[in-house]
All heavy atoms as a GROMACS GRO file, in nm:
protein
  349
    1ALA      N    1  10.122   9.097  12.244
    1ALA     CA    2  10.121   9.241  12.226
    1ALA      C    3  10.238   9.286  12.138
    1ALA      O    4  10.222   9.376  12.056
    1ALA     CB    5  10.127   9.311  12.361
    2TYR      N    6  10.354   9.223  12.158
    2TYR     CA    7  10.471   9.259  12.078
    2TYR      C    8  10.444   9.235  11.929
    2TYR      O    9  10.474   9.322  11.846
    2TYR     CB   10  10.594   9.180  12.122
    2TYR     CG   11  10.713   9.202  12.032
    2TYR    CD1   12  10.793   9.315  12.047
    2TYR    CD2   13  10.745   9.112  11.931
    2TYR    CE1   14  10.901   9.338  11.962
    2TYR    CE2   15  10.853   9.134  11.847
    2TYR     CZ   16  10.930   9.247  11.864
    2TYR     OH   17  11.036   9.270  11.781
    3ASP      N   18  10.389   9.121  11.895
    3ASP     CA   19  10.362   9.089  11.755
    3ASP      C   20  10.261   9.185  11.693
    3ASP      O   21  10.276   9.225  11.578
    3ASP     CB   22  10.312   8.945  11.741
    3ASP     CG   23  10.422   8.843  11.768
    3ASP    OD1   24  10.541   8.879  11.754
    3ASP    OD2   25  10.389   8.729  11.804
    4ALA      N   26  10.160   9.221  11.770
    4ALA     CA   27  10.060   9.315  11.719
    4ALA      C   28  10.122   9.452  11.695
    4ALA      O   29  10.097   9.515  11.592
    4ALA     CB   30   9.943   9.326  11.816
    5LEU      N   31  10.203   9.499  11.787
    5LEU     CA   32  10.268   9.629  11.772
    5LEU      C   33  10.368   9.626  11.656
    5LEU      O   34  10.372   9.718  11.574
    5LEU     CB   35  10.338   9.668  11.902
    5LEU     CG   36  10.402   9.806  11.904
    5LEU    CD1   37  10.298   9.914  11.878
    5LEU    CD2   38  10.471   9.829  12.037
    6HIS      N   39  10.446   9.523  11.649
    6HIS     CA   40  10.544   9.510  11.541
    6HIS      C   41  10.473   9.506  11.405
    6HIS      O   42  10.515   9.572  11.310
    6HIS     CB   43  10.627   9.384  11.561
    6HIS     CG   44  10.731   9.365  11.456
    6HIS    ND1   45  10.710   9.289  11.344
    6HIS    CD2   46  10.857   9.415  11.444
    6HIS    CE1   47  10.818   9.291  11.269
    6HIS    NE2   48  10.908   9.368  11.327
    7GLY      N   49  10.364   9.432  11.395
    7GLY     CA   50  10.288   9.425  11.271
    7GLY      C   51  10.232   9.560  11.232
    7GLY      O   52  10.235   9.598  11.115
    8TYR      N   53  10.181   9.633  11.329
    8TYR     CA   54  10.127   9.767  11.299
    8TYR      C   55  10.237   9.859  11.248
    8TYR      O   56  10.219   9.928  11.146
    8TYR     CB   57  10.061   9.828  11.423
    8TYR     CG   58  10.028   9.973  11.403
    8TYR    CD1   59   9.921  10.011  11.323
    8TYR    CD2   60  10.106  10.074  11.459
    8TYR    CE1   61   9.891  10.144  11.300
    8TYR    CE2   62  10.077  10.207  11.438
    8TYR     CZ   63   9.969  10.242  11.358
    8TYR     OH   64   9.941  10.373  11.335
    9ILE      N   65  10.349   9.861  11.315
    9ILE     CA   66  10.457   9.951  11.276
    9ILE      C   67  10.509   9.915  11.137
    9ILE      O   68  10.525  10.002  11.052
    9ILE     CB   69  10.571   9.950  11.380
    9ILE    CG1   70  10.523  10.016  11.509
    9ILE    CG2   71  10.696  10.019  11.327
    9ILE    CD1   72  10.618  10.003  11.625
   10GLU      N   73  10.536   9.789  11.112
   10GLU     CA   74  10.593   9.748  10.984
   10GLU      C   75  10.494   9.754  10.869
   10GLU      O   76  10.530   9.792  10.758
   10GLU     CB   77  10.651   9.607  10.996
   10GLU     CG   78  10.774   9.599  11.082
   10GLU     CD   79  10.890   9.683  11.028
   10GLU    OE1   80  10.910   9.687  10.906
   10GLU    OE2   81  10.958   9.745  11.110
   11LEU      N   82  10.370   9.715  10.893
   11LEU     CA   83  10.275   9.703  10.784
   11LEU      C   84  10.188   9.826  10.764
   11LEU      O   85  10.138   9.848  10.654
   11LEU     CB   86  10.187   9.580  10.805
   11LEU     CG   87  10.263   9.448  10.810
   11LEU    CD1   88  10.168   9.334  10.843
   11LEU    CD2   89  10.337   9.422  10.682
   12GLU      N   90  10.168   9.905  10.864
   12GLU     CA   91  10.078  10.021  10.852
   12GLU      C   92  10.152  10.153  10.867
   12GLU      O   93  10.153  10.234  10.776
   12GLU     CB   94   9.967  10.012  10.958
   12GLU     CG   95   9.879   9.890  10.946
   12GLU     CD   96   9.796   9.888  10.818
   12GLU    OE1   97   9.760   9.997  10.770
   12GLU    OE2   98   9.770   9.778  10.769
   13TYR      N   99  10.213  10.174  10.981
   13TYR     CA  100  10.272  10.305  11.011
   13TYR      C  101  10.382  10.344  10.914
   13TYR      O  102  10.383  10.456  10.862
   13TYR     CB  103  10.325  10.307  11.155
   13TYR     CG  104  10.390  10.437  11.191
   13TYR    CD1  105  10.314  10.552  11.211
   13TYR    CD2  106  10.528  10.448  11.203
   13TYR    CE1  107  10.372  10.673  11.243
   13TYR    CE2  108  10.587  10.568  11.235
   13TYR     CZ  109  10.510  10.680  11.255
   13TYR     OH  110  10.568  10.799  11.286
   14ASN      N  111  10.474  10.254  10.886
   14ASN     CA  112  10.585  10.289  10.798
   14ASN      C  113  10.542  10.314  10.654
   14ASN      O  114  10.613  10.380  10.579
   14ASN     CB  115  10.694  10.182  10.803
   14ASN     CG  116  10.779  10.195  10.927
   14ASN    OD1  117  10.786  10.301  10.987
   14ASN    ND2  118  10.844  10.087  10.967
   15ARG      N  119  10.428  10.263  10.615
   15ARG     CA  120  10.378  10.287  10.479
   15ARG      C  121  10.316  10.425  10.465
   15ARG      O  122  10.313  10.480  10.356
   15ARG     CB  123  10.274  10.182  10.441
   15ARG     CG  124  10.334  10.047  10.420
   15ARG     CD  125  10.230   9.950  10.373
   15ARG     NE  126  10.289   9.820  10.355
   15ARG     CZ  127  10.231   9.722  10.290
   15ARG    NH1  128  10.111   9.742  10.238
   15ARG    NH2  129  10.291   9.607  10.278
   16ILE      N  130  10.265  10.481  10.575
   16ILE     CA  131  10.198  10.611  10.566
   16ILE      C  132  10.282  10.726  10.621
   16ILE      O  133  10.253  10.840  10.596
   16ILE     CB  134  10.061  10.608  10.638
   16ILE    CG1  135  10.077  10.575  10.785
   16ILE    CG2  136   9.965  10.513  10.571
   16ILE    CD1  137   9.950  10.590  10.867
   17ARG      N  138  10.389  10.692  10.693
   17ARG     CA  139  10.476  10.794  10.753
   17ARG      C  140  10.557  10.861  10.643
   17ARG      O  141  10.613  10.795  10.557
   17ARG     CB  142  10.570  10.728  10.853
   17ARG     CG  143  10.663  10.822  10.923
   17ARG     CD  144  10.743  10.749  11.029
   17ARG     NE  145  10.834  10.652  10.974
   17ARG     CZ  146  10.963  10.676  10.948
   17ARG    NH1  147  11.014  10.795  10.973
   17ARG    NH2  148  11.040  10.582  10.898
   18ILE      N  149  10.562  10.995  10.645
   18ILE     CA  150  10.640  11.066  10.544
   18ILE      C  151  10.789  11.058  10.577
   18ILE      O  152  10.828  11.051  10.693
   18ILE     CB  153  10.594  11.212  10.529
   18ILE    CG1  154  10.611  11.290  10.658
   18ILE    CG2  155  10.452  11.219  10.478
   18ILE    CD1  156  10.586  11.439  10.642
   19HIS      N  157  10.869  11.056  10.472
   19HIS     CA  158  11.014  11.048  10.486
   19HIS      C  159  11.078  11.165  10.413
   19HIS      O  160  11.042  11.193  10.298
   19HIS     CB  161  11.066  10.918  10.424
   19HIS     CG  162  11.018  10.795  10.491
   19HIS    ND1  163  11.089  10.729  10.587
   19HIS    CD2  164  10.902  10.725  10.478
   19HIS    CE1  165  11.022  10.623  10.628
   19HIS    NE2  166  10.908  10.619  10.564
   20SER      N  167  11.171  11.231  10.476
   20SER     CA  168  11.236  11.346  10.413
   20SER      C  169  11.318  11.305  10.292
   20SER      O  170  11.328  11.380  10.196
   20SER     CB  171  11.324  11.418  10.514
   20SER     OG  172  11.426  11.333  10.562
   21THR      N  173  11.376  11.186  10.293
   21THR     CA  174  11.455  11.141  10.179
   21THR      C  175  11.371  11.109  10.057
   21THR      O  176  11.424  11.097   9.948
   21THR     CB  177  11.540  11.018  10.216
   21THR    OG1  178  11.454  10.915  10.261
   21THR    CG2  179  11.641  11.050  10.323
   22LEU      N  180  11.241  11.094  10.076
   22LEU     CA  181  11.151  11.066   9.964
   22LEU      C  182  11.074  11.191   9.922
   22LEU      O  183  10.968  11.182   9.861
   22LEU     CB  184  11.052  10.955  10.002
   22LEU     CG  185  11.112  10.821  10.041
   22LEU    CD1  186  11.002  10.724  10.081
   22LEU    CD2  187  11.196  10.765   9.929
   23GLY      N  188  11.126  11.306   9.956
   23GLY     CA  189  11.058  11.430   9.920
   23GLY      C  190  10.935  11.455  10.004
   23GLY      O  191  10.838  11.511   9.956
   24TYR      N  192  10.941  11.412  10.128
   24TYR     CA  193  10.831  11.427  10.224
   24TYR      C  194  10.703  11.360  10.175
   24TYR      O  195  10.594  11.413  10.188
   24TYR     CB  196  10.808  11.574  10.260
   24TYR     CG  197  10.926  11.629  10.336
   24TYR    CD1  198  11.025  11.701  10.270
   24TYR    CD2  199  10.941  11.606  10.471
   24TYR    CE1  200  11.136  11.749  10.338
   24TYR    CE2  201  11.051  11.654  10.541
   24TYR     CZ  202  11.147  11.725  10.474
   24TYR     OH  203  11.256  11.771  10.542
   25LYS      N  204  10.720  11.242  10.115
   25LYS     CA  205  10.608  11.158  10.075
   25LYS      C  206  10.616  11.028  10.154
   25LYS      O  207  10.722  10.990  10.203
   25LYS     CB  208  10.616  11.122   9.926
   25LYS     CG  209  10.599  11.237   9.833
   25LYS     CD  210  10.603  11.186   9.691
   25LYS     CE  211  10.586  11.298   9.591
   25LYS     NZ  212  10.592  11.247   9.453
   26SER      N  213  10.503  10.962  10.163
   26SER     CA  214  10.505  10.829  10.225
   26SER      C  215  10.566  10.732  10.125
   26SER      O  216  10.566  10.757  10.004
   26SER     CB  217  10.363  10.784  10.260
   26SER     OG  218  10.290  10.757  10.142
   27PRO      N  219  10.621  10.620  10.172
   27PRO     CA  220  10.677  10.522  10.079
   27PRO      C  221  10.573  10.476   9.976
   27PRO      O  222  10.605  10.457   9.859
   27PRO     CB  223  10.720  10.407  10.168
   27PRO     CG  224  10.750  10.472  10.299
   27PRO     CD  225  10.649  10.581  10.311
   28TYR      N  226  10.448  10.460  10.019
   28TYR     CA  227  10.343  10.418   9.927
   28TYR      C  228  10.321  10.524   9.818
   28TYR      O  229  10.316  10.491   9.700
   28TYR     CB  230  10.213  10.394  10.004
   28TYR     CG  231  10.098  10.362   9.914
   28TYR    CD1  232  10.085  10.236   9.857
   28TYR    CD2  233  10.002  10.457   9.884
   28TYR    CE1  234   9.980  10.206   9.772
   28TYR    CE2  235   9.897  10.429   9.799
   28TYR     CZ  236   9.886  10.303   9.743
   28TYR     OH  237   9.783  10.275   9.658
   29ALA      N  238  10.312  10.650   9.856
   29ALA     CA  239  10.290  10.757   9.759
   29ALA      C  240  10.410  10.772   9.666
   29ALA      O  241  10.394  10.795   9.546
   29ALA     CB  242  10.261  10.888   9.830
   30PHE      N  243  10.529  10.758   9.719
   30PHE     CA  244  10.650  10.770   9.638
   30PHE      C  245  10.657  10.658   9.535
   30PHE      O  246  10.684  10.682   9.417
   30PHE     CB  247  10.774  10.766   9.729
   30PHE     CG  248  10.902  10.783   9.654
   30PHE    CD1  249  10.946  10.909   9.617
   30PHE    CD2  250  10.978  10.673   9.620
   30PHE    CE1  251  11.064  10.925   9.548
   30PHE    CE2  252  11.096  10.688   9.549
   30PHE     CZ  253  11.140  10.814   9.514
   31GLU      N  254  10.630  10.536   9.578
   31GLU     CA  255  10.635  10.423   9.486
   31GLU      C  256  10.525  10.434   9.380
   31GLU      O  257  10.550  10.407   9.262
   31GLU     CB  258  10.618  10.293   9.564
   31GLU     CG  259  10.638  10.170   9.480
   31GLU     CD  260  10.636  10.042   9.559
   31GLU    OE1  261  10.621  10.047   9.684
   31GLU    OE2  262  10.648   9.935   9.498
   32LYS      N  263  10.408  10.479   9.420
   32LYS     CA  264  10.298  10.497   9.325
   32LYS      C  265  10.335  10.599   9.218
   32LYS      O  266  10.316  10.576   9.099
   32LYS     CB  267  10.172  10.539   9.399
   32LYS     CG  268  10.052  10.552   9.311
   32LYS     CD  269   9.930  10.590   9.391
   32LYS     CE  270   9.811  10.614   9.302
   32LYS     NZ  271   9.695  10.661   9.374
   33SER      N  272  10.390  10.713   9.259
   33SER     CA  273  10.427  10.817   9.162
   33SER      C  274  10.542  10.770   9.073
   33SER      O  275  10.548  10.804   8.956
   33SER     CB  276  10.461  10.947   9.232
   33SER     OG  277  10.576  10.934   9.311
   34TYR      N  278  10.631  10.689   9.128
   34TYR     CA  279  10.742  10.635   9.050
   34TYR      C  280  10.692  10.547   8.937
   34TYR      O  281  10.733  10.561   8.822
   34TYR     CB  282  10.837  10.558   9.141
   34TYR     CG  283  10.945  10.483   9.067
   34TYR    CD1  284  11.055  10.549   9.015
   34TYR    CD2  285  10.936  10.345   9.048
   34TYR    CE1  286  11.154  10.481   8.946
   34TYR    CE2  287  11.034  10.277   8.979
   34TYR     CZ  288  11.143  10.345   8.928
   34TYR     OH  289  11.240  10.278   8.860
   35TYR      N  290  10.602  10.455   8.969
   35TYR     CA  291  10.550  10.364   8.866
   35TYR      C  292  10.459  10.436   8.767
   35TYR      O  293  10.456  10.401   8.649
   35TYR     CB  294  10.480  10.245   8.930
   35TYR     CG  295  10.578  10.146   8.987
   35TYR    CD1  296  10.584  10.122   9.123
   35TYR    CD2  297  10.669  10.080   8.905
   35TYR    CE1  298  10.676  10.033   9.176
   35TYR    CE2  299  10.761   9.991   8.957
   35TYR     CZ  300  10.765   9.968   9.091
   35TYR     OH  301  10.857   9.881   9.142
   36GLU      N  302  10.387  10.537   8.811
   36GLU     CA  303  10.308  10.617   8.719
   36GLU      C  304  10.398  10.690   8.621
   36GLU      O  305  10.366  10.701   8.502
   36GLU     CB  306  10.220  10.715   8.794
   36GLU     CG  307  10.103  10.652   8.865
   36GLU     CD  308  10.026  10.748   8.953
   36GLU    OE1  309  10.070  10.863   8.972
   36GLU    OE2  310   9.920  10.707   9.004
   37GLN      N  311  10.511  10.739   8.669
   37GLN     CA  312  10.606  10.810   8.583
   37GLN      C  313  10.666  10.713   8.481
   37GLN      O  314  10.688  10.750   8.366
   37GLN     CB  315  10.716  10.873   8.667
   37GLN     CG  316  10.817  10.951   8.587
   37GLN     CD  317  10.926  11.009   8.674
   37GLN    OE1  318  10.931  10.984   8.795
   37GLN    NE2  319  11.014  11.083   8.614
   38LEU      N  320  10.692  10.589   8.519
   38LEU     CA  321  10.746  10.492   8.426
   38LEU      C  322  10.648  10.459   8.313
   38LEU      O  323  10.688  10.441   8.199
   38LEU     CB  324  10.782  10.362   8.499
   38LEU     CG  325  10.908  10.363   8.583
   38LEU    CD1  326  10.926  10.228   8.652
   38LEU    CD2  327  11.030  10.398   8.502
   39GLN      N  328  10.520  10.454   8.345
   39GLN     CA  329  10.420  10.422   8.245
   39GLN      C  330  10.401  10.535   8.144
   39GLN      O  331  10.373  10.512   8.029
   39GLN     CB  332  10.287  10.388   8.310
   39GLN     CG  333  10.290  10.257   8.383
   39GLN     CD  334  10.158  10.224   8.450
   39GLN    OE1  335  10.071  10.310   8.459
   39GLN    NE2  336  10.144  10.103   8.496
   40VAL      N  337  10.420  10.658   8.189
   40VAL     CA  338  10.403  10.775   8.102
   40VAL      C  339  10.521  10.786   8.005
   40VAL      O  340  10.503  10.818   7.888
   40VAL     CB  341  10.388  10.905   8.184
   40VAL    CG1  342  10.394  11.027   8.095
   40VAL    CG2  343  10.262  10.900   8.266
   41SER      N  344  10.639  10.755   8.052
   41SER     CA  345  10.760  10.769   7.969
   41SER      C  346  10.770  10.664   7.862
   41SER      O  347  10.723  10.561   7.860
   41SER     CB  348  10.885  10.761   8.055
   41SER     OG  349  10.885  10.864   8.149
   0.00000   0.00000   0.00000
């Protein structure tokens, strides 16, 4: 049970959870917009 919960938190929840330090975006959305911005510049 511990491994399943740990895997969910690390691999799923933290990727979709919004963070105030990232402008209230999820890490996935922040990283996606960052790389899109690099390609445009």
